[in-house]
BALUMBA-212340 format. One line per 5 residues: for each residue x, y, z of C-alpha. Coordinates in steps of 0.001 Angstrom, whole numbers, plus 500000, padded with zeros to 6 digits. Layout:
BEGIN
X/Y/Z  ...
This chain:
BEGIN
031177/784896/073119  030072/785035/076769  032281/786633/079347  033086/783315/080962  034116/781575/077686
037782/782541/078017  038166/781116/081569  036418/777917/080449  038803/777565/077495  041800/778133/079752
040513/775525/082198  040079/772980/079397  043660/773597/078265  044894/773201/081830  043021/769914/082245
044282/768730/078852  047902/769417/079691  047551/767860/083139  046007/764720/081636  048658/764577/078921
051563/764953/081332  050152/762387/083788  049792/759907/080935  053209/760945/079662  054935/759526/082762
054236/755817/082054  054496/756406/078311  057973/757892/078685  059144/754967/080847  057771/752525/078293
059429/754338/075375  062823/753719/077014  062075/749991/076783  060894/750404/073175  064133/752197/072296
066156/749348/073815  064010/746768/072029  064733/748360/068659  068461/747702/069042  068595/744681/071365
065822/742555/069851  064983/743609/066308  067037/741617/063846  067992/738988/066438  065612/736345/065124
067297/733591/063173  066130/732044/059939  063558/729374/060499  062146/730860/063685  058434/731455/063783
058597/734913/065258  060324/737402/067484  060020/737358/071253  058123/740396/072494  058554/739545/076170
060864/742537/076769  058074/744909/075711  055560/743259/078020  057980/743495/080930  058671/747094/079929
054958/747887/080108  054744/746386/083599  057755/748372/084740  056382/751579/083229  053297/751148/085441
055425/750156/088442  057739/753167/088189  054792/755495/087635  053118/754113/090754  056273/754688/092813
056594/758243/091507  052956/759053/092233  053320/757790/095798  055463/760823/096568  054255/764355/097286
055052/767596/095472  058653/768298/094521  059818/764826/095593  057603/763358/092867  059244/765440/090164
062765/764672/091445  062019/760952/091624  060645/760938/088099  063625/762839/086690  066138/760585/088439
064426/757322/087461  063719/758351/083881  067128/759742/082991  068946/756873/084703  066853/754600/082504
067777/756600/079400  071491/756459/080248  071271/752731/080983  069459/752096/077692  071956/754234/075792
074976/752411/077221  073500/748957/076708  072358/749567/073136  075585/751350/072247  077690/748507/073589
075503/746004/071784  075941/747829/068491  079691/747391/068844  080016/743931/070384  076626/742185/069996
076588/741797/073777  075374/743706/076825  077245/744571/080015  076588/744265/083726  076405/747318/085968
079762/746455/087520  081334/746623/084061  080497/750328/083865  083658/750868/085908  085658/749975/082798
084273/753028/080999  087506/755004/081449  089494/752234/079728  087346/752639/076618  087424/756434/076534
090380/756494/074129  088274/754724/071508  085167/756887/071741  085481/757726/068062  083633/754473/067262
080461/756335/068304  080646/758120/064974  079784/754869/063230  076510/754338/065105  073276/754526/063085
071459/757836/062915  068378/756198/064438  070287/755541/067657  071167/759214/068057  067682/760385/067100
066121/757926/069533  068300/759086/072409  067719/762740/071613  063978/762084/071426  063985/760393/074846
065994/763218/076376  063706/765829/074843  060599/764034/076074  062005/763849/079602  062858/767549/079639
059371/768441/078357  057662/766301/080999  059762/767800/083792  058871/771276/082532  055164/770468/082302
055140/768088/085263  051601/767677/086642  050937/769563/089866  048541/767180/091525  047885/767689/095203
048694/764562/097155  045984/763028/099356  045450/759663/100970  043082/758459/098221  045631/759144/095489
048367/757648/097646  046316/754509/098213  045583/754207/094500  049290/754627/093651  050216/751996/096246
047664/749605/094774  048949/750108/091237  052538/749639/092417  051686/746437/094294  049916/744931/091291
052850/745849/089023  055384/744343/091459  053370/741122/091587  053162/741057/087786  056923/741578/087445
057525/738708/089872  055079/736287/088251  055568/737136/084585  058868/735197/084237  056955/731975/084898
055006/732558/081696  058264/733002/079796  059573/729735/081242  056755/727840/079520  058792/727982/076319
061359/725757/078045  059016/722814/077647  060464/722463/074167  063899/721758/075666  064751/718248/076803
066582/718741/080066  069765/716809/080773  068974/716195/084426  070806/719247/085792  069172/721148/088624
069968/724339/086755  068602/723238/083410  070378/724017/080211  072065/727354/079692  069892/727808/076601
066674/727757/078640  064892/730936/079674  064720/729793/083295  068464/729129/083507  069208/732495/081881
066915/734263/084352  067970/732469/087523  071689/732007/086876  072336/735240/084943  075083/733727/082809
074771/736361/080110  073363/739910/080205  071804/739901/076738  070242/736490/077262  068729/737803/080506
067372/740835/078663  065697/738564/076107  063803/736943/078958  062698/739942/081013  063472/743243/079280
065704/746169/080135  064264/747300/083476  063974/743887/085095  067396/742935/083749  068888/746006/085423
067008/745367/088671  068196/741755/088871  071731/742864/088044  071656/745488/090816  070426/743009/093391
072707/740126/092384  075923/742109/091941  075476/745024/094348  073053/744081/097126  073403/740302/097509
077222/740325/098001  076612/742402/101153  074342/739797/102720  075251/736756/104868  073723/734510/102212
076490/735460/099793  079240/734173/102088  077357/730909/102544  076988/730522/098786  080727/730974/098330
081402/728180/100798  079365/725701/098772  080977/726804/095501  084186/724879/096231  082260/721630/096591
080485/722315/093291  083805/722870/091498  085407/719824/093138  082507/717679/091962  082897/719037/088428
086593/718169/088270  086020/714789/089934  083866/713723/086974  086780/714248/084561  089473/711673/083987
093051/712937/084550  094712/713447/081167  098123/712091/082133  101188/712243/079888  101035/711982/076122
103363/712095/073134  103829/715897/073472  104575/715984/077207  107850/717799/077923  108667/718517/074266
109599/722108/075149  110842/721540/078702  113297/724069/080106  112938/726635/077314  112429/730338/077741
108879/731421/076935  107752/734500/075014  103957/734739/075289  102498/737280/072852  098924/738534/073082
098215/739805/069563  095641/742548/070001  092843/742221/067369  094991/740085/065045  092253/738241/063155
092748/735116/061035  091740/736835/057788  094598/739318/058278  097192/736538/058090  098572/736185/054559
100728/738077/052097  101065/741023/054476  102351/738833/057315  105162/736632/055920  106785/736069/059317
103589/734970/061008  102785/732663/058087  106209/731045/058420  105987/730606/062189  102529/729066/061899
103726/726689/059174  106851/725665/061100  105308/725344/064551  102132/724011/066145  099265/725754/064392
095872/725510/066114  093537/725981/063165  090226/725902/065085  091043/728031/068124  088202/730193/069519
088474/733110/071932  085030/733568/073577  084263/736769/075451  083007/736142/078975  083063/739749/080135
082802/743219/078637  086603/743590/078564  087468/741360/075645  091231/741958/075676  091725/741561/079411
089320/738601/079410  091663/736680/077087  094757/738031/078818  093400/736790/082135  092402/733411/080694
095685/732506/079013  097423/733262/082293  095009/731614/084749  093137/728976/082752  089645/730430/083246
087701/733414/081946  086507/736428/083859  083020/735906/085236  080181/736176/082723  077997/737413/085590
079880/740680/085774  082120/741980/088496  085104/744289/088285  088219/742185/087678  090180/744282/090176
087808/743080/092901  089550/739700/092615  093120/740960/092688  093610/739416/096148  092601/735962/094928
095164/733168/094990  096525/732570/091474  099075/729874/092215  097720/727894/089259  098735/730621/086785
101403/730263/084116  103725/732776/085757  103306/731225/089217  103967/727717/087911  107094/728770/086027
108540/731012/088744  108233/728042/091101  110641/726291/088709  113118/729166/088794  111882/731290/085902
111844/735075/085968  108460/736377/084720  107629/739896/083490  104835/741507/081465  105626/744166/078813
103195/746661/077260  103124/750255/076076  100188/751341/078264  100226/752706/081800  100041/750370/084818
096652/751875/085697  095028/750632/082482  092963/747556/083478  094960/747804/086737  097732/745785/085087
100328/747276/087411  098633/745494/090299  097214/742503/088455  100490/741373/086859  102129/740703/090249
098896/739087/091458  099146/736653/088538  102721/735774/089481  104755/738232/087397  107619/740093/089038
106407/743350/087563  104423/745025/084835  106900/746866/082608  105311/749918/081001  107059/751491/078022
105758/754864/079197  108415/754835/081905  111160/754749/079262  110174/757526/076875  111077/761184/076723
109262/763979/074923  111484/763334/071907  110846/759577/071829  107165/759550/072848  106041/758838/069292
108010/755576/069464  105248/754191/071706  103241/753648/068532  105678/750875/067615  105551/747556/069480
109241/747197/068615  110046/749882/071187  110747/747074/073651  113830/746284/071546  114634/749810/070369
115086/751052/073928  118374/749852/075412  117104/749544/078983  113915/747727/077980  115870/745338/075782
118272/744583/078618  115300/743802/080873  113713/741592/078219  116946/739620/077759  117856/739443/081448
119895/736481/082631  118413/733086/083464  115317/731246/082339  112457/733627/081728  108840/734127/080782
108205/737354/078898  104569/738278/078305  104161/740807/075478  100840/742588/074894  100846/744213/071457
099052/747339/070353  099522/747632/066591  096337/745977/065291  093937/747713/067690  090896/749601/066409
089934/751855/064802  090559/751175/061131  090556/754603/059517  093425/756550/057990  093401/759396/060520
093431/757158/063617  096726/757701/065451  098189/754219/064850  096987/754039/061256  098391/757503/060558
101740/756530/062049  101792/753233/060147  101049/754985/056850  104183/757081/057295  106126/753821/057289
104081/752007/054627  102286/754636/052491  101405/752036/049854  098565/750752/052065  096510/753916/051570
093923/753066/048915  095409/749605/048368  092104/747676/048423  089629/750467/047806  088227/749996/051328
089648/752210/054071  089012/749770/056905  090506/746861/054986  093570/748938/054106  094148/749836/057753
093580/746274/058978  096209/744894/056605  098522/747777/057472  098253/747039/061163  098751/743328/060527
102004/744272/058781  103102/746147/061894  102385/743099/064061  104387/740962/061646  107275/743419/061926
107327/742783/065678  107671/739026/065207  110395/739469/062590  112270/741725/064977  111727/739284/067853
113381/736488/065872  116308/738759/064983  116819/739818/068593  116565/736263/069925  119219/735144/067462
121446/738127/068224  121281/737318/071952  121935/733631/071371  118494/732598/072655  116681/731578/069484
117298/727842/069917  116240/727883/073561  113009/729899/073286  109405/728966/072583  107103/731631/071142
103417/731347/072032  101113/733688/070102  097390/734085/070664  094813/736699/069631  092514/738296/072196
089452/738654/069927  088400/738987/066310  088279/742391/064592  084990/743569/066071  086352/747104/065732
085824/746985/061964  082501/748726/061442  081736/746860/058226  081132/743453/059771  079904/742127/056425
083469/742656/055239  084806/740680/058215  082359/737843/057530  083377/737777/053881  087118/737876/054545
086787/735237/057258  084826/732996/054918  081919/732456/057327  078235/733380/057381  077545/733773/061115
078970/736081/063778  079627/733174/066159  082138/731724/063706  084080/734995/063683  085346/734082/067148
087959/731772/065567  091334/733504/065821  095033/732675/065264  096990/730718/067864  100332/728996/067416
103367/727739/069335  106803/727883/067701  110273/726672/068599  113313/726375/066341  113670/722625/066863
109972/721798/066524  108421/719590/063882  105539/721313/062060  102150/720225/063350  098632/721323/062444
096007/720747/065132  092460/720888/063757  090728/720013/067037  088211/722655/068191  089824/724472/071112
089095/727517/073243  091148/729966/075273  090974/727906/078482  092791/725068/076690  095981/727045/076069
097390/727021/079610  097102/723255/080256  098441/722627/076730  101476/724850/077291  102181/723386/080724
102143/719904/079197  104573/720932/076444  106892/722482/079032  106706/719351/081161  105258/721238/084139
103438/718850/086471  100901/721249/087928  099057/720230/091088  095937/722096/089972  092861/721183/087955
092088/723480/085048  088816/724287/083353  090362/723709/079928  092132/720645/078571  095496/719794/077093
094985/719956/073331  097037/716764/072934  094964/714727/075367  093599/711943/073125  090476/711679/075302
089559/715334/074761  087413/715812/071651  087577/719592/071869  084921/722303/072103  084324/726025/072450
081667/727352/074832  080291/730887/074946  078625/732708/077830  075341/733210/075949  074856/729435/075626
076367/729072/072152  078778/726192/071508  080976/724575/068884  081848/720881/069039  082293/717864/066754
082007/719998/063643  078705/721558/064755  078185/725186/065801  075046/726367/067609  074332/730094/067910
072100/730636/070955  071266/734212/069919  069751/733265/066572  069040/729604/067415  070772/728559/064205
072962/725503/063688  075950/725338/061332  077943/722339/060151  081654/723039/059857  082907/719704/058587
081637/717205/056076  079528/714541/057747  078941/716566/060925  075539/715894/062442  073497/717396/065267
072335/714244/067001  070052/714148/070033  072995/712813/072048  075254/715707/071043  072513/718227/071747
071945/716795/075212  075648/716456/075937  076476/720030/074944  073419/721432/076715  074717/720045/079985
078350/720866/079186  077556/724511/078440  075636/724952/081656  078326/723316/083809  081237/725049/082089
079805/728554/082492  078690/727967/086070  082037/726508/087186  084022/729170/085328  082168/731900/087207
082496/730162/090557  086258/729649/090205  086921/733373/090318  084056/734372/092584  084926/731807/095263
088728/732153/095023  088801/728427/094310  092553/728013/093952  093165/729336/097451  091902/725958/098719
092939/723569/095977  096136/722119/094645
């Protein structure tokens, strides 16, 4: 070997590692998109489709080049810092989005990240994630650390800077123009004449951003995040945002002007003057109603039972989304936004505001602290006198009683507040049926001390715990009836019970599908809802309804002549055929269900048919409903209406 062989070998190794690490920068950015694609796209193709959409990967490739160009524009240490920041932010973003999707089959907006603290108590669900998710994240983190350690030391000069600028410019242009190629698939959709197109179209999903996962399907993880950042962080700070809010009121007015006023019907005023107990049954799914819930079965049989009631999720906070909707008549925005940002909106159309105007006293009761979902501030904003937290009534000796929703009656002071004098609206938010469904979870463990026979009852731990928790919810309703009778208020009280969402916390979703008797995840959104009063004739309402319909229905039954238009309809309006609309463009109407994620259609009743007229009608209805729902909250619509 010659004397200069060793230096030549060392130089070749140095060149090899420099080449590898330079190439590793775009590769690493692209692998983040690939990781997201594995969990956000694979398995999302419905039966009968010709193939999967690989647009997210193409957008990811463009963004990998774009981000590499930006990084290489910078000199020295700044280049390494920029790479590390951009790459690991991308990894975190991909991890959060895929993790959330594994749990809820949806993605979240950047503004929804502020709810992370509210979900911290249920972090144990991470243990149920697939091993591939953890390995993928660990692999991405390891690759990033390796690249930072071996980061290429390339001296910056104007030629390299010019080349990086050229690459970046081409990538930016490609990212801007590429969506137009995706929109070509919309030619298959017959538009209904709306300027926005149908919510199912790629162009509407991209431009209107009705749903985060639908946006991802169009343009991939990076471009989805970039559009989210601009629309929800940057644009609200510009003068154009204020102008857009001004025109929103006209848009909403036009929407309501096209609807015929419902007027009175046979159910108007049937429950006028009664006290109201509104119960939000956390995670109380329809398949859990049965032999373990005798009280709920009886109330549903004796009262008004809405058998086709759907609770769509329009934001990442499923419980508060339904809680907000049953009180205000519209969902949280599907375009993201922290609910607390709208706490200064005018909610004079709300249930509590309407009833307090008639002399009712309105209070909300729940075990959790006022800071959770900012309920301590939001309850008064929605018209309640106060948010009553059970935490304020416990001592160290009685703290374990918070596990029981009956604590509101067990505690003398709370009970006195609940049964205060005069006409009243009491809003109860339960806890008992909340996830997770394992024996050692705190609520399950507590419940098993009371009902040990549920351990091993079905041979499936999650099913055992679900039925156990349903029993605890039933105990609350049995106790409520006892207390109402003991206080002489049973005959003069109407109980309204509604579930916030189906049992998505059960990890074995095949079990949930089987127990619910359905074959598609969209159909799982049907949940229990009933209205009961002692002097009421039993009534079963099979009309397809959604959460926005509950408030106008209840106001009609109570004989409240509200001056406001509501997004939903009175269930007893003979002109209203009924429907359920979801933020991803899915819909259920006239016995037909369309899942926009899988592009599958299901027929729920005999003789149901997907006609061209129904397809066109619902395409337009979905688009208008989602758009107006979002604008109502974003533009503080009720501050100028009524």
